[in-house]
N, CA, C and O of each residue as an XYZ file, in Angstrom:
316
protein
N     -21.885      3.402    -21.606
C     -23.214      3.327    -21.098
C     -24.162      4.450    -21.171
O     -23.750      5.595    -20.986
N     -25.428      4.206    -21.432
C     -26.373      5.174    -21.418
C     -26.843      5.676    -19.885
O     -26.488      5.078    -18.869
N     -27.524      6.627    -19.883
C     -27.865      7.214    -18.547
C     -28.692      6.125    -17.920
O     -28.388      5.839    -16.762
N     -29.660      5.482    -18.466
C     -30.669      4.610    -17.838
C     -29.761      3.446    -17.369
O     -29.897      3.063    -16.207
N     -28.935      2.908    -18.093
C     -27.981      1.754    -17.755
C     -27.191      2.176    -16.469
O     -27.114      1.426    -15.496
N     -26.667      3.291    -16.508
C     -25.886      3.816    -15.217
C     -26.589      3.715    -14.222
O     -26.185      2.971    -13.328
N     -27.786      4.382    -14.064
C     -28.644      4.373    -13.066
C     -29.048      2.966    -12.455
O     -28.968      2.599    -11.283
N     -29.485      2.308    -13.524
C     -29.795      0.922    -13.063
C     -28.587      0.153    -12.337
O     -28.793     -0.621    -11.402
N     -27.413      0.409    -12.805
C     -26.117     -0.248    -12.352
C     -25.885      0.156    -10.858
O     -25.706     -0.558     -9.872
N     -25.944      1.550    -10.992
C     -25.761      1.987     -9.393
C     -26.902      1.526     -8.414
O     -26.543      1.086     -7.322
N     -28.083      1.579     -8.670
C     -29.137      0.916     -8.077
C     -28.778     -0.486     -7.670
O     -28.891     -0.816     -6.489
N     -28.365     -1.301     -8.555
C     -28.138     -2.719     -8.314
C     -26.716     -2.757     -7.107
O     -26.649     -3.477     -6.110
N     -25.819     -1.884     -7.520
C     -24.675     -1.965     -6.666
C     -25.107     -1.684     -5.086
O     -24.720     -2.389     -4.154
N     -25.979     -0.529     -4.950
C     -26.320     -0.151     -3.743
C     -27.138     -1.078     -2.963
O     -27.167     -1.027     -1.734
N     -27.932     -2.092     -3.785
C     -28.806     -2.975     -3.294
C     -27.688     -4.131     -2.817
O     -27.733     -4.644     -1.698
N     -26.901     -4.393     -3.602
C     -25.791     -5.532     -3.209
C     -25.132     -5.169     -1.969
O     -24.940     -5.977     -1.060
N     -24.770     -3.893     -1.934
C     -23.909     -3.343     -0.635
C     -24.866     -3.470      0.580
O     -24.409     -3.889      1.644
N     -26.163     -3.128      0.472
C     -27.071     -3.419      1.534
C     -27.128     -4.799      1.984
O     -27.063     -5.045      3.189
N     -27.255     -5.805      1.038
C     -27.255     -7.057      1.371
C     -26.025     -7.700      2.087
O     -26.129     -8.541      2.980
N     -24.858     -7.213      1.601
C     -23.690     -7.699      2.224
C     -23.599     -6.923      3.726
O     -23.022     -7.439      4.683
N     -24.162     -5.799      3.772
C     -23.917     -5.247      5.095
C     -24.940     -6.082      6.159
O     -24.602     -6.402      7.298
N     -26.166     -6.347      5.594
C     -26.965     -7.191      6.476
C     -26.517     -8.690      6.887
O     -26.792     -9.248      7.949
N     -25.753     -9.227      5.798
C     -25.254    -10.508      5.892
C     -24.084    -10.528      7.118
O     -24.048    -11.357      8.027
N     -23.156     -9.431      6.919
C     -22.159     -9.114      7.674
C     -22.618     -8.940      9.295
O     -21.981     -9.488     10.195
N     -23.527     -8.301      9.482
C     -24.117     -8.083     10.891
C     -24.794     -9.411     11.409
O     -25.006     -9.478     12.619
N     -25.102    -10.317     10.723
C     -25.757    -11.661     11.112
C     -24.594    -12.548     11.781
O     -24.845    -13.474     12.552
N     -23.369    -12.187     11.425
C     -22.192    -12.963     11.998
C     -21.909    -12.565     13.253
O     -21.757    -11.371     13.508
N     -21.802    -13.547     14.208
C     -21.634    -13.126     15.621
C     -20.477    -12.221     15.914
O     -19.387    -12.459     15.393
N     -20.651    -11.142     16.757
C     -19.424    -10.297     16.988
C     -18.153    -10.807     17.354
O     -17.067    -10.404     16.937
N     -18.389    -11.834     18.262
C     -17.026    -12.550     18.589
C     -16.247    -13.139     17.630
O     -15.020    -13.193     17.726
N     -16.942    -13.635     16.607
C     -16.349    -14.245     15.376
C     -15.621    -13.390     14.576
O     -14.502    -13.602     14.108
N     -16.496    -12.156     14.409
C     -15.905    -11.131     13.528
C     -14.683    -10.477     14.193
O     -13.739    -10.093     13.502
N     -14.693    -10.348     15.530
C     -13.314     -9.866     16.257
C     -12.297    -10.842     16.148
O     -11.138    -10.431     16.100
N     -12.546    -12.239     16.093
C     -11.500    -13.262     15.947
C     -10.869    -13.209     14.620
O      -9.651    -13.297     14.463
N     -11.870    -13.036     13.497
C     -11.418    -12.779     12.120
C     -10.434    -11.698     12.021
O      -9.409    -11.782     11.346
N     -10.815    -10.571     12.790
C     -10.141     -9.305     12.547
C      -8.760     -9.473     13.170
O      -7.767     -9.065     12.566
N      -8.664    -10.099     14.437
C      -7.282    -10.433     15.095
C      -6.442    -11.234     14.157
O      -5.262    -10.934     13.972
N      -7.040    -12.292     13.529
C      -6.240    -13.242     12.733
C      -5.659    -12.396     11.501
O      -4.491    -12.476     11.118
N      -6.588    -11.622     10.969
C      -6.347    -10.683      9.822
C      -4.995     -9.818     10.163
O      -4.003     -9.751      9.436
N      -5.163     -9.212     11.346
C      -4.061     -8.138     11.790
C      -2.857     -8.896     12.144
O      -1.769     -8.369     11.910
N      -2.904    -10.128     12.707
C      -1.636    -10.957     12.971
C      -1.029    -11.247     11.793
O       0.184    -11.084     11.657
N      -1.929    -11.780     10.669
C      -1.288    -12.147      9.396
C      -0.601    -11.021      8.718
O       0.474    -11.144      8.131
N      -1.343     -9.799      8.836
C      -0.723     -8.566      8.150
C       0.668     -8.100      8.699
O       1.530     -7.568      7.999
N       0.786     -8.383     10.120
C       1.909     -7.958     10.853
C       3.099     -8.910     10.339
O       4.261     -8.518     10.221
N       2.734     -9.985     10.101
C       3.884    -11.084      9.645
C       4.345    -10.882      8.304
O       5.421    -11.381      7.974
N       3.606    -10.151      7.413
C       3.999    -10.036      5.901
C       5.050     -8.894      5.940
O       4.978     -7.911      6.677
N       6.095     -9.175      4.991
C       7.180     -8.264      4.670
C       6.630     -6.932      4.227
O       5.689     -6.804      3.444
N       7.274     -5.994      4.773
C       6.864     -4.582      4.511
C       7.533     -4.125      3.113
O       8.698     -4.391      2.818
N       6.630     -3.395      2.285
C       7.277     -3.020      0.994
C       8.191     -1.988      1.036
O       8.045     -1.032      1.798
N       9.220     -2.115      0.196
C      10.290     -1.089      0.405
C       9.862      0.175      0.093
O       9.087      0.252     -0.861
N      10.153      1.119      0.621
C       9.861      2.616      0.594
C      10.385      3.203     -0.721
O      11.578      3.124     -1.010
N       9.508      3.777     -1.490
C      10.033      4.222     -2.846
C      10.818      5.523     -2.474
O      10.456      6.239     -1.540
N      11.844      5.777     -3.204
C      12.605      7.057     -3.068
C      12.205      7.989     -4.318
O      11.734      7.609     -5.389
N      12.509      9.306     -3.916
C      12.402     10.299     -5.009
C      13.571     10.132     -5.934
O      14.573      9.499     -5.599
N      13.421     10.744     -7.171
C      14.593     10.772     -8.027
C      15.624     11.687     -7.433
O      16.802     11.428     -7.680
N      15.367     12.615     -6.760
C      16.286     13.468     -6.232
C      17.045     12.779     -5.137
O      18.213     13.124     -4.954
N      16.578     11.959     -4.481
C      17.233     11.198     -3.300
C      18.181     10.187     -3.868
O      19.285      9.964     -3.370
N      17.658      9.518     -5.041
C      18.579      8.528     -5.815
C      19.694      9.202     -6.377
O      20.839      8.779     -6.215
N      19.398     10.346     -7.104
C      20.513     11.315     -7.670
C      21.504     11.586     -6.585
O      22.685     11.316     -6.804
N      21.175     12.046     -5.540
C      22.030     12.606     -4.560
C      22.801     11.455     -4.108
O      24.020     11.621     -4.047
N      22.336     10.345     -3.786
C      23.095      8.957     -3.320
C      24.194      8.646     -4.408
O      25.325      8.262     -4.111
N      23.729      8.858     -5.760
C      24.544      8.301     -6.772
C      25.898      9.394     -6.739
O      27.067      9.040     -6.885
N      25.502     10.573     -6.546
C      26.600     11.688     -6.612
C      27.614     11.397     -5.435
O      28.826     11.462     -5.641
N      27.097     11.075     -4.204
C      27.805     10.960     -3.037
C      28.658      9.551     -3.404
O      29.853      9.550     -3.110
N      28.191      8.583     -3.917
C      28.932      7.223     -4.135
C      30.084      7.570     -5.142
O      31.178      7.021     -5.012
N      29.855      8.460     -6.126
C      30.610      8.770     -7.182
C      31.995      9.629     -6.504
O      33.182      9.419     -6.756
N      31.481     10.517     -5.696
C      32.491     11.301     -4.938
C      33.432     10.503     -3.908
O      34.601     10.843     -3.726
N      32.878      9.490     -3.295
C      33.435      8.629     -2.260
C      34.445      7.789     -3.132
O      35.584      7.595     -2.707
N      34.028      7.282     -4.369
C      34.802      6.450     -5.276
C      35.965      7.251     -5.772
O      37.033      6.666     -5.955
N      35.844      8.730     -6.042
C      36.937      9.300     -6.479
C      37.937      9.694     -5.421
O      39.107      9.890     -5.747
N      37.554      9.815     -4.218
C      38.323     10.017     -3.163
C      39.175      8.817     -2.981
O      40.402      8.878     -2.896
N      38.476      7.713     -2.925
C      39.190      6.441     -2.691
C      40.391      6.118     -3.815
O      41.404      5.463     -3.573
N      40.064      6.691     -5.018
C      40.892      6.355     -6.133
C      42.085      7.417     -6.127
O      42.979      7.332     -6.968
N      42.074      8.476     -5.102
C      43.144      9.396     -4.916
C      42.862     10.469     -5.878
O      43.875     11.123     -6.125
N      41.701     10.898     -6.561
C      41.635     11.843     -7.302
C      41.673     13.194     -6.780
O      42.032     14.171     -7.438
N      41.267     13.213     -5.503
C      41.072     14.536     -4.836
C      42.381     14.430     -3.582
O      42.562     13.524     -2.768
N      43.095     15.584     -3.765
C      44.281     15.701     -2.802
C      43.672     16.035     -1.489
O      42.659     16.721     -1.351
N      44.482     15.406     -0.383
C      44.200     15.487      0.944
C      44.529     17.025      1.295
O      45.583     17.472      0.844
N      43.766     17.803      2.009
C      44.222     19.105      2.352
C      44.927     19.255      3.805
O      45.349     20.350      4.177
């Protein structure tokens, strides 16, 4: 994009954002509150994404499982 095109694009986006803000504030506040409450309730009902684990945590867990399997197989003598 050329400089003039970018400036024009940014100006149009700012104008659109202002128009959306004006339209939003024309909606009665009670209706906006009800929409927000419905959205919050909907999001609370959604399953939570699984937390990603670091590679170090995964490696440590694998080593622990390996050690437990070796103990269970009798590879380590009881002291």
